[in-house]
C-alpha positions as CSV (number, residue, x, y, z in Angstrom):
1,X,-18.8,111.7,14.1
2,X,-22.0,111.3,16.0
3,X,-21.1,108.9,19.1
4,X,-24.3,106.9,19.0
5,X,-24.0,106.3,15.0
6,X,-20.4,105.2,15.7
7,X,-21.4,102.5,18.5
8,X,-23.9,101.1,16.3
9,X,-22.1,101.0,13.2
10,X,-19.2,99.1,14.7
11,X,-22.0,97.1,16.5
12,X,-23.5,96.7,12.7
13,X,-20.4,95.5,11.2
14,X,-19.9,92.3,13.1
15,X,-19.5,89.1,11.9
16,X,-22.1,86.4,12.1
17,X,-21.2,83.9,14.4
18,X,-22.2,81.3,11.8
19,X,-19.9,82.7,9.0
20,X,-17.2,82.8,12.0
21,X,-18.0,79.0,12.5
22,X,-17.6,78.3,8.8
23,X,-14.2,79.5,9.0
24,X,-13.5,77.0,11.9
25,X,-13.7,79.0,15.0
26,X,-15.6,77.7,18.1
27,X,-18.4,78.8,19.4
28,X,-16.5,80.7,22.4
29,X,-14.3,82.2,19.6
30,X,-16.8,83.4,17.8
31,X,-18.4,85.1,20.2
32,X,-15.1,86.5,21.5
33,X,-14.6,87.9,18.5
34,X,-18.0,89.5,17.6
35,X,-17.8,90.8,21.2
36,X,-15.5,93.4,19.9
37,X,-17.2,94.9,17.7
38,X,-19.5,96.5,20.8
39,X,-19.3,99.3,23.1
40,X,-20.8,99.1,26.1
41,X,-23.0,102.0,27.9
42,X,-21.1,103.4,31.1
43,X,-24.2,104.1,33.8
44,X,-21.9,106.7,35.0
45,X,-19.1,108.6,33.0
46,X,-15.5,108.2,33.2
47,X,-14.1,111.4,34.7
48,X,-11.4,112.0,31.4
49,X,-9.9,115.8,31.0
50,X,-8.6,116.6,27.4
51,X,-11.6,118.6,26.3
52,X,-14.8,117.6,24.1
53,X,-12.8,115.4,21.2
54,X,-15.6,112.7,20.1
55,X,-13.2,109.9,20.7
56,X,-12.6,111.5,24.4
57,X,-16.0,111.8,25.0
58,X,-16.8,108.2,23.1
59,X,-14.2,106.5,26.0
60,X,-16.0,109.0,29.0
61,X,-19.6,107.5,28.4
62,X,-18.9,104.1,27.0
63,X,-16.5,101.3,27.9
64,X,-14.5,100.0,24.9
65,X,-12.2,97.9,27.1
66,X,-13.2,94.6,25.0
67,X,-13.5,96.9,21.3
68,X,-10.3,95.3,19.2
69,X,-10.2,96.7,15.7
70,X,-7.2,94.8,14.2
71,X,-4.3,96.0,16.5
72,X,-5.9,99.1,18.2
73,X,-7.6,98.3,21.5
74,X,-9.1,100.8,24.3
75,X,-8.1,99.4,27.7
76,X,-10.0,101.1,30.6
77,X,-9.1,104.4,31.6
78,X,-7.5,106.5,29.4
79,X,-4.3,108.6,30.9
80,X,-4.0,112.2,30.9
81,X,-0.3,112.7,31.2
82,X,2.5,115.8,30.0
83,X,0.3,117.4,27.4
84,X,-1.3,113.9,25.6
85,X,-3.8,111.1,26.5
86,X,-3.3,107.4,26.5
87,X,-6.6,106.3,24.9
88,X,-5.6,102.9,23.7
89,X,-2.9,100.6,21.9
90,X,-1.5,99.2,18.8
91,X,-0.3,95.7,19.4
92,X,2.3,97.0,22.4
93,X,2.6,100.5,21.2
94,X,1.0,103.6,23.2
95,X,-2.0,105.3,21.2
96,X,-1.9,109.0,22.1
97,X,-4.2,111.6,21.7
98,X,-2.1,115.2,21.6
99,X,-3.8,117.6,23.7
100,X,-2.0,120.4,22.0
101,X,-3.3,119.7,18.6
102,X,-5.9,117.3,18.8
103,X,-3.5,115.0,16.2
104,X,-3.9,111.1,17.6
105,X,-0.7,109.3,17.0
106,X,1.2,106.0,17.8
107,X,4.3,106.5,20.0
108,X,6.7,103.5,20.3
109,X,6.4,101.6,23.3
110,X,9.3,102.2,25.5
111,X,11.1,105.5,23.9
112,X,10.7,108.6,25.4
113,X,7.7,109.5,22.6
114,X,9.3,108.0,19.3
115,X,6.4,108.6,16.6
116,X,5.5,105.3,14.5
117,X,2.7,107.0,12.8
118,X,0.1,109.9,12.3
119,X,-3.2,108.0,12.9
120,X,-5.8,110.5,12.4
121,X,-6.3,114.5,12.4
122,X,-8.8,114.3,15.8
123,X,-11.2,111.9,17.7
124,X,-13.6,112.3,15.1
125,X,-12.0,111.2,12.0
126,X,-10.0,108.4,14.2
127,X,-13.4,107.0,14.5
128,X,-14.4,107.4,10.7
129,X,-11.5,105.6,9.7
130,X,-11.6,102.7,12.4
131,X,-15.0,102.2,10.8
132,X,-13.9,101.6,7.5
133,X,-11.6,99.2,9.1
134,X,-13.2,97.1,11.1
135,X,-15.9,96.6,8.1
136,X,-12.5,95.7,6.0
137,X,-11.3,93.3,9.1
138,X,-14.8,92.1,9.3
139,X,-14.9,90.7,6.0
140,X,-11.1,89.1,6.4
141,X,-12.4,87.8,9.4
142,X,-15.2,85.5,7.2
143,X,-12.9,84.6,4.4
144,X,-14.7,87.0,2.2
145,X,-11.6,89.6,1.3
146,X,-8.1,88.0,1.4
147,X,-5.9,89.8,4.0
148,X,-2.9,88.5,2.7
149,X,-3.4,90.1,-1.0
150,X,-2.0,94.0,-0.2
151,X,-3.5,95.2,-3.5
152,X,-7.8,94.4,-2.1
153,X,-6.2,96.4,1.2
154,X,-4.8,99.2,-0.9
155,X,-8.4,101.0,-1.5
156,X,-10.0,100.5,2.2
157,X,-6.4,102.0,3.6
158,X,-6.7,104.9,1.0
159,X,-10.3,105.0,2.0
160,X,-9.3,104.9,6.2
161,X,-6.2,108.1,5.4
162,X,-8.9,110.0,3.8
163,X,-11.3,109.8,6.9
164,X,-8.6,110.2,8.7
165,X,-7.5,113.5,7.6
166,X,-5.1,112.7,4.4
167,X,-2.1,111.0,3.2
168,X,0.4,111.8,6.3
169,X,-2.4,109.1,8.0
170,X,-1.6,106.1,4.8
171,X,1.4,104.1,6.7
172,X,-0.7,103.3,9.6
173,X,-4.1,102.1,8.0
174,X,-1.7,100.2,5.0
175,X,-0.2,98.4,8.0
176,X,-3.3,97.9,10.3
177,X,-5.0,96.6,6.8
178,X,-1.9,94.6,5.7
179,X,-1.6,96.8,2.6
180,X,2.0,96.9,2.8
């Protein structure tokens, strides 16, 4: 996925402040929520190793420290360590790119690489899946879709998993979108 397309489409998925205010958020809360859909272009790229994967390129060129897609966050900067790059978090659990395969996974916090979920075949596929998730979560954020209705979330989880690389990744997106 082209980085500029991801950045633009994520911004386009942001809810309108008026819709968030109707749901009971204050102006400050609505502004914070909306900001979580915006990547900020860096003046100078970060010196992140690990190759040319699209998610690494995005993290090099764009500040995603305010971006939050459900429980997925991308605090600055990514850290390379022992054959993997820590690119973000899912709640407190590390979101990791495995350098030997390019696969994105979630390891359980505080354990020695205990796999919680495989997330995406590579960074480009992760970005595609996260856009689908962001659009769904925007609709739940403004009350257009009931987040507690797992039947409604299921098709979105399937679409995310397909974009991420297949059924291997479905459990993660079921969890992220509440389709469990």
